[in-house]
DOMIZA-599645 format. One line per 3 residues: their letters; for each residue y, x, z of N, C-alpha, C. Coordinates in Angstrom, 2 decimals. Layout:
N
a) Y/X/Z/Y/X/Z/Y/X/Z ~ ...
END
This chain:
288
mde) -66.61/-27.23/-83.52/-66.02/-26.30/-82.55/-66.09/-26.91/-81.15 ~ -66.73/-26.17/-80.20/-66.82/-26.71/-78.85/-65.48/-26.53/-78.13 ~ -65.39/-27.08/-76.92/-64.11/-27.09/-76.20/-63.60/-25.69/-75.89
qdw) -64.51/-24.77/-75.51/-64.08/-23.42/-75.17/-63.56/-22.69/-76.39 ~ -64.20/-22.87/-77.55/-63.71/-22.24/-78.78/-62.36/-22.81/-79.17 ~ -62.20/-24.12/-78.99/-60.92/-24.76/-79.30/-59.82/-24.20/-78.40
las) -60.15/-24.03/-77.11/-59.17/-23.51/-76.17/-58.81/-22.06/-76.50 ~ -59.81/-21.26/-76.89/-59.55/-19.87/-77.27/-58.66/-19.81/-78.51 ~ -58.89/-20.72/-79.45/-58.06/-20.77/-80.65/-56.61/-21.11/-80.31
rfe) -56.43/-22.07/-79.41/-55.07/-22.44/-78.98/-54.41/-21.28/-78.26 ~ -55.16/-20.55/-77.44/-54.62/-19.42/-76.71/-54.12/-18.35/-77.68 ~ -54.89/-18.08/-78.73/-54.50/-17.05/-79.70/-53.18/-17.38/-80.37
ehr) -52.87/-18.66/-80.50/-51.60/-19.07/-81.09/-50.42/-18.59/-80.25 ~ -50.65/-18.39/-78.96/-49.58/-18.01/-78.04/-49.64/-16.54/-77.63 ~ -50.66/-15.80/-78.08/-50.86/-14.44/-77.59/-49.65/-13.54/-77.84
arl) -49.07/-13.58/-79.05/-47.96/-12.69/-79.38/-46.77/-12.94/-78.46 ~ -46.46/-14.19/-78.21/-45.34/-14.52/-77.30/-45.64/-14.05/-75.88 ~ -46.87/-14.27/-75.43/-47.23/-13.87/-74.08/-47.15/-12.35/-73.92
rav) -47.59/-11.62/-74.93/-47.51/-10.16/-74.87/-46.06/-9.70/-74.84 ~ -45.20/-10.40/-75.60/-43.78/-10.05/-75.61/-43.17/-10.27/-74.22 ~ -43.53/-11.39/-73.57/-43.04/-11.65/-72.22/-43.50/-10.55/-71.27
ayr) -44.79/-10.22/-71.33/-45.36/-9.24/-70.40/-44.79/-7.85/-70.63 ~ -44.56/-7.48/-71.89/-44.00/-6.15/-72.17/-42.58/-6.04/-71.63 ~ -41.79/-7.09/-71.77/-40.43/-7.07/-71.24/-40.42/-7.05/-69.71
mlg) -41.43/-7.66/-69.13/-41.52/-7.67/-67.67/-42.00/-6.34/-67.12 ~ -42.93/-5.69/-67.82/-43.63/-4.53/-67.26/-43.26/-3.21/-67.91 ~ -42.81/-3.21/-69.16/-42.48/-1.97/-69.85/-43.70/-1.11/-70.13
sla) -44.88/-1.67/-69.97/-46.14/-0.95/-70.19/-47.01/-1.77/-71.13 ~ -47.42/-1.16/-72.23/-48.24/-1.89/-73.20/-49.62/-2.22/-72.64 ~ -50.22/-1.26/-71.93/-51.55/-1.50/-71.37/-51.51/-2.58/-70.30
ead) -50.50/-2.51/-69.42/-50.38/-3.52/-68.37/-50.03/-4.88/-68.96 ~ -49.26/-4.89/-70.02/-48.94/-6.16/-70.69/-50.20/-6.81/-71.22 ~ -51.07/-6.02/-71.84/-52.34/-6.56/-72.34/-53.20/-7.07/-71.19
dav) -53.19/-6.36/-70.05/-53.95/-6.81/-68.88/-53.42/-8.16/-68.38 ~ -52.10/-8.31/-68.37/-51.51/-9.56/-67.89/-51.86/-10.72/-68.82 ~ -51.84/-10.46/-70.12/-52.20/-11.51/-71.09/-53.66/-11.89/-70.91
qes) -54.53/-10.90/-70.71/-55.95/-11.19/-70.53/-56.18/-12.01/-69.26 ~ -55.44/-11.68/-68.21/-55.56/-12.44/-66.96/-55.13/-13.90/-67.17 ~ -54.11/-14.11/-68.01/-53.69/-15.49/-68.28/-54.79/-16.27/-69.00
wfr) -55.55/-15.57/-69.85/-56.68/-16.24/-70.52/-57.76/-16.61/-69.50 ~ -58.06/-15.70/-68.56/-59.06/-16.00/-67.54/-58.66/-17.23/-66.75 ~ -57.38/-17.31/-66.39/-56.92/-18.45/-65.60/-56.97/-19.74/-66.41
lsr) -56.64/-19.65/-67.69/-56.71/-20.83/-68.54/-58.15/-21.30/-68.70 ~ -59.07/-20.36/-68.89/-60.47/-20.73/-69.11/-61.08/-21.40/-67.88 ~ -60.48/-21.16/-66.69/-60.99/-21.78/-65.47/-60.23/-23.06/-65.12
ada) -59.17/-23.34/-65.86/-58.36/-24.53/-65.56/-58.85/-25.74/-66.35 ~ -58.38/-26.91/-65.96/-58.67/-28.15/-66.69/-57.57/-28.33/-67.73 ~ -57.88/-27.95/-68.98/-56.86/-27.97/-70.03/-56.32/-29.37/-70.30
sdi) -57.09/-30.38/-69.96/-56.62/-31.75/-70.22/-55.43/-32.11/-69.34 ~ -55.22/-31.35/-68.26/-54.08/-31.61/-67.37/-52.83/-30.84/-67.78 ~ -52.92/-30.01/-68.83/-51.80/-29.18/-69.25/-51.08/-29.86/-70.40
anl) -49.88/-30.35/-70.13/-49.13/-31.07/-71.16/-48.49/-30.12/-72.16 ~ -47.98/-28.98/-71.68/-47.29/-28.00/-72.54/-47.99/-26.65/-72.36 ~ -48.94/-26.36/-73.24/-49.75/-25.16/-73.07/-48.91/-23.89/-73.14
ggw) -47.96/-23.83/-74.08/-47.12/-22.64/-74.20/-46.32/-22.37/-72.95 ~ -45.71/-23.41/-72.41/-44.94/-23.25/-71.18/-45.82/-22.88/-70.00 ~ -47.00/-23.50/-69.93/-47.93/-23.20/-68.83/-48.37/-21.74/-68.87
ltt) -48.73/-21.27/-70.05/-49.18/-19.88/-70.20/-48.05/-18.90/-69.90 ~ -46.83/-19.23/-70.32/-45.70/-18.34/-70.08/-45.44/-18.19/-68.59 ~ -45.51/-19.29/-67.85/-45.29/-19.20/-66.41/-46.44/-18.46/-65.72
vvg) -47.66/-18.64/-66.23/-48.80/-17.91/-65.65/-48.63/-16.40/-65.87 ~ -48.27/-16.00/-67.09/-48.05/-14.58/-67.36/-46.90/-14.06/-66.51 ~ -45.85/-14.86/-66.37/-44.73/-14.45/-65.52/-45.17/-14.21/-64.09
rvc) -46.01/-15.09/-63.56/-46.48/-14.93/-62.18/-47.35/-13.69/-62.05 ~ -48.23/-13.46/-63.02/-49.09/-12.27/-62.99/-48.24/-11.00/-63.03 ~ -47.24/-10.98/-63.92/-46.37/-9.80/-64.03/-45.57/-9.58/-62.76
ldm) -45.10/-10.67/-62.15/-44.35/-10.55/-60.90/-45.21/-9.89/-59.81 ~ -46.46/-10.31/-59.73/-47.37/-9.71/-58.75/-47.58/-8.22/-59.06 ~ -47.70/-7.87/-60.33/-47.91/-6.48/-60.72/-46.67/-5.63/-60.39
lrs) -45.49/-6.18/-60.61/-44.26/-5.45/-60.28/-44.13/-5.25/-58.77 ~ -44.45/-6.27/-58.02/-44.37/-6.15/-56.55/-45.39/-5.13/-56.04 ~ -46.54/-5.07/-56.69/-47.54/-4.08/-56.32/-47.04/-2.67/-56.59
rka) -46.32/-2.49/-57.70/-45.72/-1.19/-57.99/-44.78/-0.76/-56.88 ~ -43.98/-1.68/-56.40/-42.98/-1.34/-55.38/-43.65/-0.84/-54.10 ~ -44.89/-1.30/-53.88/-45.59/-0.93/-52.65/-46.32/0.41/-52.77
rpe) -46.36/0.97/-53.97/-47.06/2.24/-54.17/-46.23/3.39/-53.60 ~ -46.88/4.55/-53.37/-46.14/5.74/-52.95/-45.08/6.11/-53.98 ~ -44.09/6.84/-53.55/-43.00/7.26/-54.42/-43.53/8.02/-55.63
epa) -42.96/7.73/-56.79/-43.29/8.47/-58.00/-42.59/9.82/-57.98 ~ -43.06/10.78/-58.77/-42.37/12.07/-58.84/-40.92/11.88/-59.25 ~ -40.08/12.82/-58.84/-38.65/12.73/-59.13/-38.40/12.74/-60.63
gph) -37.32/12.08/-61.02/-36.96/12.04/-62.43/-37.23/10.67/-63.02 ~ -36.65/10.38/-64.17/-36.81/9.07/-64.78/-38.22/8.85/-65.30 ~ -38.65/7.59/-65.28/-39.90/7.19/-65.92/-39.54/6.22/-67.02
lpd) -39.81/6.59/-68.26/-39.45/5.74/-69.38/-40.55/4.72/-69.66 ~ -40.16/3.52/-70.07/-41.16/2.53/-70.48/-41.95/3.02/-71.69 ~ -43.08/2.38/-71.95/-43.87/2.74/-73.13/-43.08/2.43/-74.39
piv) -42.87/3.41/-75.26/-42.17/3.14/-76.51/-43.09/2.50/-77.55 ~ -42.50/1.68/-78.40/-43.20/1.15/-79.57/-42.63/1.88/-80.78 ~ -43.44/2.70/-81.40/-42.97/3.61/-82.44/-43.58/3.23/-83.78
asg) -42.75/3.18/-84.81/-43.20/2.90/-86.17/-42.50/3.85/-87.12 ~ -43.09/4.02/-88.29/-42.54/4.97/-89.26/-41.32/4.42/-89.98 ~ -41.13/3.11/-89.96/-39.98/2.54/-90.66/-39.81/1.08/-90.31
ped) -38.68/0.49/-90.69/-38.40/-0.91/-90.33/-39.35/-1.89/-91.00 ~ -40.12/-1.43/-91.98/-41.04/-2.35/-92.66/-42.27/-2.66/-91.81 ~ -42.49/-1.89/-90.74/-43.67/-2.09/-89.91/-43.43/-3.22/-88.92
hav) -43.27/-4.43/-89.45/-42.89/-5.56/-88.60/-43.96/-5.89/-87.56 ~ -45.23/-5.74/-87.91/-46.29/-6.07/-86.97/-46.23/-5.16/-85.75 ~ -45.97/-3.89/-85.98/-45.90/-2.94/-84.87/-44.69/-3.23/-83.99
lad) -43.58/-3.64/-84.62/-42.33/-3.82/-83.89/-42.15/-5.23/-83.34 ~ -43.15/-6.10/-83.55/-42.98/-7.50/-83.19/-42.68/-7.70/-81.71 ~ -43.27/-6.88/-80.85/-43.08/-7.04/-79.40/-41.96/-6.18/-78.87
svg) -41.20/-5.55/-79.74/-40.27/-4.53/-79.26/-38.98/-5.13/-78.72 ~ -38.40/-4.41/-77.79/-37.07/-4.65/-77.28/-36.53/-3.25/-76.99 ~ -35.23/-3.07/-77.07/-34.66/-1.74/-76.95/-35.15/-0.98/-75.73
lal) -35.48/0.30/-75.92/-35.99/1.11/-74.82/-34.95/1.23/-73.71 ~ -33.67/1.36/-74.09/-32.61/1.47/-73.08/-32.52/0.20/-72.23 ~ -32.75/-0.96/-72.85/-32.75/-2.21/-72.08/-33.91/-2.22/-71.10
lvv) -35.09/-1.78/-71.52/-36.24/-1.74/-70.63/-35.99/-0.81/-69.44 ~ -35.29/0.30/-69.70/-34.95/1.22/-68.60/-34.10/0.49/-67.56 ~ -33.13/-0.28/-68.01/-32.28/-1.03/-67.09/-33.10/-2.11/-66.37
ldt) -33.98/-2.80/-67.10/-34.80/-3.83/-66.46/-35.66/-3.23/-65.35 ~ -36.07/-1.98/-65.52/-36.89/-1.32/-64.49/-36.13/-1.12/-63.19 ~ -34.81/-1.17/-63.24/-34.01/-0.97/-62.01/-33.82/-2.27/-61.25
ldp) -34.21/-3.39/-61.84/-33.99/-4.69/-61.20/-35.06/-4.98/-60.16 ~ -34.70/-5.80/-59.21/-35.68/-6.37/-58.30/-36.66/-7.22/-59.12 ~ -37.97/-7.25/-58.77/-38.93/-8.01/-59.57/-38.53/-9.46/-59.81
aer) -38.01/-10.12/-58.80/-37.60/-11.53/-58.98/-36.42/-11.64/-59.93 ~ -35.47/-10.71/-59.85/-34.34/-10.71/-60.79/-34.84/-10.51/-62.21 ~ -35.76/-9.59/-62.36/-36.28/-9.30/-63.70/-36.98/-10.52/-64.28
laf) -37.78/-11.19/-63.47/-38.49/-12.38/-63.94/-37.51/-13.46/-64.36 ~ -36.51/-13.72/-63.52/-35.54/-14.77/-63.84/-34.79/-14.45/-65.12 ~ -34.38/-13.20/-65.29/-33.64/-12.80/-66.48/-34.51/-12.88/-67.73
vlh) -35.70/-12.31/-67.66/-36.57/-12.28/-68.84/-36.96/-13.69/-69.27 ~ -37.43/-14.49/-68.33/-37.91/-15.81/-68.72/-36.78/-16.74/-69.16 ~ -35.61/-16.63/-68.52/-34.52/-17.52/-68.91/-33.72/-16.99/-70.08
dmf) -33.21/-15.76/-69.97/-32.30/-15.25/-70.99/-33.02/-14.84/-72.28 ~ -34.26/-14.40/-72.18/-34.98/-13.94/-73.36/-35.93/-14.98/-73.94 ~ -36.43/-15.89/-73.08/-37.42/-16.85/-73.56/-37.05/-18.30/-73.26
alp) -35.83/-18.51/-72.79/-35.23/-19.85/-72.68/-36.01/-20.81/-71.78 ~ -36.72/-20.30/-70.77/-37.35/-21.20/-69.81/-36.29/-21.72/-68.85 ~ -36.35/-23.01/-68.52/-35.37/-23.58/-67.58/-35.56/-22.99/-66.18
fde) -34.47/-22.92/-65.44/-34.55/-22.38/-64.08/-35.46/-23.22/-63.19 ~ -35.56/-24.52/-63.47/-36.43/-25.37/-62.67/-37.89/-24.93/-62.78 ~ -38.27/-24.37/-63.92/-39.65/-23.92/-64.10/-39.87/-22.51/-63.56
iap) -38.80/-21.72/-63.49/-38.91/-20.35/-62.99/-38.87/-20.32/-61.47 ~ -38.11/-21.25/-60.88/-37.88/-21.25/-59.43/-39.16/-21.20/-58.60 ~ -40.20/-22.01/-58.93/-41.42/-21.95/-58.11/-42.10/-20.58/-58.15
lvg) -41.93/-19.83/-59.23/-42.58/-18.53/-59.35/-41.99/-17.52/-58.37 ~ -40.69/-17.62/-58.10/-40.03/-16.67/-57.20/-39.80/-17.25/-55.81 ~ -40.24/-18.50/-55.61/-40.10/-19.12/-54.29/-38.67/-19.39/-53.90
rss) -37.82/-19.69/-54.88/-36.41/-19.97/-54.61/-36.05/-21.35/-55.18 ~ -34.88/-21.82/-54.81/-34.35/-23.03/-55.43/-33.89/-22.70/-56.85 ~ -33.65/-23.74/-57.63/-33.17/-23.52/-59.00/-31.81/-22.82/-58.98
vat) -30.95/-23.19/-58.04/-29.63/-22.58/-57.94/-29.76/-21.10/-57.58 ~ -30.62/-20.79/-56.63/-30.82/-19.39/-56.23/-31.44/-18.57/-57.36 ~ -32.32/-19.20/-58.13/-32.94/-18.51/-59.27/-31.89/-18.22/-60.35
rql) -30.98/-19.15/-60.55/-29.88/-18.93/-61.49/-29.04/-17.73/-61.05 ~ -28.84/-17.59/-59.75/-28.07/-16.45/-59.23/-28.81/-15.14/-59.45 ~ -30.15/-15.16/-59.33/-30.95/-13.96/-59.62/-30.72/-13.50/-61.06
asr) -30.79/-14.45/-61.99/-30.60/-14.11/-63.40/-29.18/-13.62/-63.66 ~ -28.21/-14.20/-62.95/-26.82/-13.80/-63.14/-26.60/-12.36/-62.69 ~ -27.20/-11.99/-61.54/-27.08/-10.62/-61.07/-27.72/-9.65/-62.07
arr) -28.88/-10.01/-62.57/-29.55/-9.16/-63.55/-28.72/-9.04/-64.83 ~ -28.11/-10.13/-65.24/-27.31/-10.14/-66.46/-26.12/-9.20/-66.34 ~ -25.48/-9.19/-65.18/-24.34/-8.30/-64.97/-24.78/-6.84/-65.07
rvq) -25.96/-6.53/-64.52/-26.47/-5.16/-64.58/-26.74/-4.75/-66.04 ~ -27.33/-5.67/-66.79/-27.66/-5.38/-68.19/-26.38/-5.22/-69.01 ~ -25.43/-6.11/-68.81/-24.20/-6.06/-69.59/-23.35/-4.85/-69.26
gsp) -23.56/-4.27/-68.09/-22.80/-3.08/-67.70/-23.44/-1.78/-68.16 ~ -24.52/-1.86/-68.93/-25.22/-0.66/-69.40/-25.33/-0.68/-70.92 ~ -25.44/0.51/-71.54/-25.58/0.56/-73.00/-27.00/0.19/-73.42
ttp) -27.19/-1.08/-73.80/-28.54/-1.55/-74.11/-28.67/-2.19/-75.49 ~ -27.55/-2.48/-76.14/-27.61/-3.23/-77.40/-27.16/-2.34/-78.55 ~ -28.10/-1.91/-79.40/-27.73/-1.05/-80.53/-27.06/-1.84/-81.65
dad) -26.33/-1.12/-82.50/-25.76/-1.74/-83.69/-26.88/-2.36/-84.52 ~ -26.57/-3.45/-85.21/-27.59/-4.17/-85.96/-28.05/-3.41/-87.20 ~ -27.20/-2.60/-87.78/-27.50/-1.92/-89.04/-28.31/-0.65/-88.76
ltr) -29.60/-0.69/-89.07/-30.47/0.46/-88.80/-30.08/1.67/-89.65 ~ -29.61/1.42/-90.86/-29.18/2.52/-91.72/-27.99/3.25/-91.11 ~ -27.07/2.49/-90.53/-25.92/3.09/-89.87/-26.35/3.88/-88.63
qra) -27.28/3.32/-87.89/-27.82/4.04/-86.74/-28.41/5.39/-87.18 ~ -29.19/5.34/-88.25/-29.87/6.55/-88.73/-28.85/7.61/-89.13 ~ -27.76/7.21/-89.75/-26.74/8.18/-90.16/-26.14/8.89/-88.94
vvd) -25.93/8.14/-87.87/-25.37/8.73/-86.65/-26.37/9.69/-86.02 ~ -27.63/9.28/-85.96/-28.68/10.14/-85.39/-28.83/11.42/-86.21 ~ -28.82/11.28/-87.53/-28.92/12.47/-88.39/-27.74/13.41/-88.16
aff) -26.55/12.83/-87.97/-25.37/13.66/-87.71/-25.52/14.40/-86.38 ~ -26.12/13.76/-85.39/-26.36/14.40/-84.10/-27.28/15.61/-84.26 ~ -28.38/15.43/-84.98/-29.33/16.54/-85.15/-28.74/17.65/-86.01
aaa) -27.95/17.29/-87.00/-27.32/18.31/-87.83/-26.35/19.15/-87.00 ~ -25.57/18.49/-86.15/-24.61/19.21/-85.31/-25.34/20.10/-84.30 ~ -26.46/19.61/-83.75/-27.22/20.41/-82.80/-27.83/21.63/-83.49
reg) -28.33/21.43/-84.71/-28.93/22.53/-85.47/-27.92/23.62/-85.74 ~ -26.69/23.19/-86.07/-25.64/24.15/-86.42/-24.91/24.69/-85.20 ~ -25.23/24.17/-84.03/-24.55/24.63/-82.83/-23.10/24.21/-82.76
dfd) -22.79/23.07/-83.36/-21.40/22.60/-83.45/-21.09/21.65/-82.29 ~ -20.51/22.18/-81.24/-20.23/21.38/-80.05/-19.29/20.22/-80.35 ~ -18.23/20.47/-81.08/-17.25/19.42/-81.37/-17.86/18.29/-82.19
alv) -18.72/18.65/-83.14/-19.38/17.62/-83.96/-20.34/16.79/-83.12 ~ -20.99/17.42/-82.15/-21.86/16.68/-81.24/-21.06/15.67/-80.42 ~ -19.98/16.15/-79.84/-19.14/15.26/-79.01/-18.62/14.09/-79.85
avl) -18.34/14.34/-81.12/-17.77/13.30/-81.99/-18.72/12.13/-82.22 ~ -20.04/12.37/-82.17/-20.99/11.27/-82.41/-21.49/10.65/-81.11 ~ -21.01/11.15/-79.97/-21.44/10.63/-78.68/-20.37/9.74/-78.06
dpd) -20.80/8.64/-77.49/-19.90/7.81/-76.71/-19.42/8.61/-75.49 ~ -18.17/8.47/-75.09/-17.68/9.23/-73.93/-18.53/9.05/-72.67 ~ -19.14/7.87/-72.53/-19.94/7.57/-71.34/-21.44/7.63/-71.62
vil) -21.84/8.37/-72.64/-23.25/8.46/-73.01/-24.11/8.90/-71.83 ~ -25.34/8.38/-71.78/-26.30/8.80/-70.76/-27.54/9.33/-71.47 ~ -28.06/10.44/-70.96/-29.29/11.03/-71.46/-30.31/11.04/-70.33
rae) -31.54/10.57/-70.65/-32.64/10.57/-69.69/-33.83/11.26/-70.32 ~ -34.49/12.14/-69.58/-35.62/12.90/-70.12/-36.79/12.84/-69.16 ~ -37.96/12.49/-69.68/-39.17/12.43/-68.86/-40.21/13.43/-69.35
gge) -40.81/14.15/-68.42/-41.93/15.03/-68.73/-41.50/16.33/-69.37 ~ -42.49/17.21/-69.58/-42.23/18.48/-70.23/-41.43/19.43/-69.36 ~ -41.20/20.61/-69.89/-40.42/21.62/-69.18/-39.00/21.67/-69.73
lpe) -38.05/21.70/-68.83/-36.65/21.80/-69.23/-36.21/23.26/-69.14 ~ -35.31/23.69/-70.04/-34.76/25.04/-69.91/-33.92/25.16/-68.65 ~ -33.79/26.35/-68.14/-33.00/26.57/-66.93/-31.57/26.07/-67.13
gas) -31.09/25.31/-66.18/-29.74/24.77/-66.27/-29.68/23.36/-66.82 ~ -30.81/22.84/-67.34/-30.83/21.49/-67.90/-31.18/20.48/-66.81 ~ -30.80/19.23/-67.03/-31.08/18.16/-66.08/-31.80/17.02/-66.77
rvv) -32.53/16.23/-66.00/-33.28/15.11/-66.57/-32.42/13.87/-66.77 ~ -31.33/13.77/-66.05/-30.38/12.67/-66.25/-29.00/13.29/-66.38 ~ -28.34/13.01/-67.50/-27.05/13.63/-67.80/-26.08/12.54/-68.26
hga) -24.84/12.61/-67.79/-23.81/11.63/-68.16/-22.64/12.34/-68.83 ~ -22.04/11.65/-69.81/-20.82/12.14/-70.42/-21.05/12.95/-71.68 ~ -20.16/12.76/-72.66/-20.34/13.37/-73.98/-20.38/14.89/-73.93
atv) -19.46/15.51/-73.20/-19.41/16.97/-73.17/-20.66/17.55/-72.53 ~ -21.14/16.91/-71.46/-22.33/17.42/-70.76/-23.58/17.24/-71.60 ~ -23.70/16.10/-72.25/-24.87/15.86/-73.12/-24.85/16.82/-74.30
agq) -23.68/17.04/-74.89/-23.58/17.99/-76.01/-23.98/19.39/-75.55 ~ -23.53/19.76/-74.37/-23.88/21.07/-73.83/-25.38/21.22/-73.62 ~ -26.03/20.16/-73.15/-27.48/20.23/-72.95/-28.21/20.32/-74.28
all) -27.71/19.61/-75.30/-28.33/19.70/-76.63/-28.28/21.13/-77.16 ~ -27.16/21.79/-76.95/-27.02/23.18/-77.40/-27.89/24.12/-76.56 ~ -28.08/23.78/-75.29/-28.95/24.58/-74.43/-30.38/24.53/-74.94
frr) -30.84/23.35/-75.33/-32.18/23.22/-75.90/-32.30/24.03/-77.19 ~ -31.23/24.01/-77.99/-31.26/24.76/-79.25/-31.38/26.26/-78.98 ~ -30.59/26.78/-78.02/-30.60/28.22/-77.75/-31.93/28.70/-77.19
tgr) -32.60/27.85/-76.42/-33.86/28.26/-75.81/-35.06/27.97/-76.71 ~ -34.81/27.32/-77.84/-35.91/27.01/-78.75/-36.74/25.83/-78.33 ~ -36.32/25.10/-77.27/-37.12/23.96/-76.79/-37.12/22.82/-77.80
gag) -36.12/22.77/-78.67/-36.08/21.70/-79.64/-36.76/22.06/-80.95 ~ -37.41/23.24/-81.00/-38.02/23.68/-82.25/-39.18/22.76/-82.63 ~ -39.35/22.56/-83.92/-40.41/21.71/-84.42/-39.94/21.01/-85.67
vpr) -40.80/20.15/-86.19/-40.49/19.41/-87.42/-40.04/18.01/-87.04 ~ -38.76/17.67/-87.24/-38.29/16.32/-86.88/-38.73/15.29/-87.93 ~ -39.20/14.18/-87.45/-39.64/13.09/-88.33/-38.93/11.81/-87.92
pvv) -38.14/11.22/-88.81/-37.46/9.96/-88.47/-38.47/8.86/-88.17 ~ -38.25/8.14/-87.10/-39.10/7.01/-86.73/-38.20/5.89/-86.23 ~ -38.81/4.74/-86.04/-38.13/3.61/-85.42/-38.75/3.42/-84.04
vng) -37.94/3.49/-83.01/-38.41/3.35/-81.63/-37.88/2.04/-81.06 ~ -38.79/1.12/-80.81/-38.39/-0.19/-80.28/-37.29/-0.83/-81.13 ~ -37.45/-0.71/-82.43/-36.53/-1.36/-83.35/-35.26/-0.61/-83.64
aag) -35.07/0.57/-83.04/-33.84/1.35/-83.24/-34.18/2.74/-83.77 ~ -33.16/3.41/-84.29/-33.37/4.74/-84.87/-33.83/5.73/-83.82 ~ -34.84/6.52/-84.18/-35.35/7.54/-83.28/-35.80/8.75/-84.07
mlv) -36.29/9.75/-83.35/-36.78/10.97/-84.00/-37.98/11.48/-83.21 ~ -39.03/11.82/-83.94/-40.23/12.39/-83.34/-40.34/13.84/-83.81 ~ -40.39/14.77/-82.86/-40.52/16.19/-83.18/-42.00/16.57/-83.10
lrd) -42.49/17.13/-84.20/-43.89/17.53/-84.29/-44.00/19.05/-84.26 ~ -45.01/19.53/-83.54/-45.33/20.95/-83.58/-46.83/21.08/-83.81 ~ -47.18/21.85/-84.83/-48.59/21.97/-85.22/-49.21/20.61/-85.49
grp) -48.39/19.71/-86.05/-48.86/18.38/-86.42/-49.01/17.41/-85.27 ~ -48.66/17.82/-84.05/-48.82/16.94/-82.89/-47.45/16.56/-82.33 ~ -47.32/15.31/-81.83/-46.05/14.88/-81.23/-45.72/15.72/-80.00
rvl) -44.49/16.26/-79.96/-44.06/17.08/-78.82/-42.88/16.46/-78.09 ~ -41.98/15.83/-78.83/-40.80/15.22/-78.21/-40.46/13.95/-78.98 ~ -40.19/12.87/-78.27/-39.74/11.63/-78.89/-38.34/11.31/-78.39
faf) -37.43/11.11/-79.32/-36.05/10.74/-79.01/-35.84/9.27/-79.38 ~ -35.35/8.49/-78.43/-34.94/7.11/-78.69/-33.44/7.02/-78.48 ~ -32.73/6.50/-79.46/-31.26/6.44/-79.41/-30.79/5.00/-79.34
tvt) -29.70/4.80/-78.59/-28.97/3.53/-78.63/-27.61/3.83/-79.22 ~ -27.41/3.40/-80.45/-26.15/3.63/-81.17/-25.32/2.35/-81.10 ~ -24.17/2.44/-80.46/-23.30/1.28/-80.27/-21.91/1.59/-80.80
dgr) -21.41/0.72/-81.66/-20.09/0.91/-82.27/-19.99/2.28/-82.96 ~ -21.08/2.68/-83.59/-21.07/3.90/-84.39/-21.20/5.19/-83.61 ~ -21.43/5.10/-82.30/-21.63/6.31/-81.48/-22.88/6.16/-80.63
iaa) -23.43/7.29/-80.24/-24.65/7.28/-79.42/-24.27/7.02/-77.97 ~ -24.76/5.89/-77.44/-24.43/5.50/-76.07/-25.54/5.86/-75.09 ~ -26.76/6.05/-75.59/-27.87/6.43/-74.72/-28.90/7.21/-75.53
idi) -29.47/8.23/-74.89/-30.56/9.01/-75.48/-31.68/9.05/-74.45 ~ -32.86/8.55/-74.83/-34.03/8.59/-73.96/-35.05/9.50/-74.60 ~ -35.49/10.51/-73.86/-36.35/11.56/-74.41/-37.67/11.57/-73.65
lmd) -38.76/11.44/-74.38/-40.10/11.49/-73.80/-40.75/12.80/-74.21 ~ -41.13/13.63/-73.21/-41.76/14.92/-73.49/-43.12/15.05/-72.81 ~ -43.57/13.99/-72.16/-44.87/14.02/-71.48/-45.98/14.10/-72.52
pdr) -46.75/15.20/-72.57/-47.75/15.36/-73.63/-48.84/14.29/-73.60 ~ -49.24/13.84/-72.40/-50.27/12.82/-72.32/-49.80/11.49/-72.88 ~ -48.56/11.11/-72.58/-48.03/9.85/-73.09/-47.76/9.95/-74.59
lae) -47.29/11.10/-75.05/-47.04/11.28/-76.48/-48.33/11.19/-77.27 ~ -49.43/11.68/-76.70/-50.71/11.66/-77.40/-51.22/10.24/-77.61 ~ -50.70/9.29/-76.82/-51.14/7.90/-76.93/-50.37/7.11/-77.98
lsi) -49.34/7.71/-78.57/-48.54/6.99/-79.56/-49.39/6.62/-80.77 ~ -49.22/5.38/-81.21/-49.93/4.92/-82.41/-48.98/4.97/-83.59 ~ -49.03/6.10/-84.33/-48.13/6.27/-85.48/-48.90/6.86/-86.64
END
């Protein structure tokens, strides 16, 4: 095996971790793959004999690439109004470990998207991948103390939002099923009963019925919107239970094609967040 083949083999040992870092940084599967590929290009041009810790070196390189990509996003023209959801990782069941290996809760990714790029980098690399602040600081051009403060601000934002689902997927599924049963039956009280009082609903793409909103807060308002979808027939289709980023979700099919994807965050036995993807182009890209 020549040196380049040996280096490629070593790189492949780290690919899954690098993709996980990039996905958490970018919320885009395609961009995550681009960032990982760029890290390989940089490694192939570097003197590997000078790299004492290849995993750490690659992680910081991917972090720097992702930071540049996030900053480039900020410089783009304004996106259309309404929420933009990260790319979901969808599987038919919890047994699909390979598909779910890079997953992190969709609601958490939504919150990460609200962070400043430097805050996001500090939080992801330190809190999720245990990189020391001394190694992160050069990437954001701050001192180690200032980088710690970036991560702390990001942590407060994350902890103040519904991002961590209950660990029991079966319990999550029971709550989600109860939500759909109540919506089907038009039972407002039953809907409110499975929703956290501070639940948030976010919807991207597709057409909303008159009177509906793309961002909705509060159990009564979310329940009312669910019933509005039922009355207008917008929720019609064949629901198929799926796992979205490791949590209970539902995919609605019409004529065999994905039409609506629901991602739920169930916390303490109630639904704390509902993220709905209705963009037909993005739904067509789902690998299920």
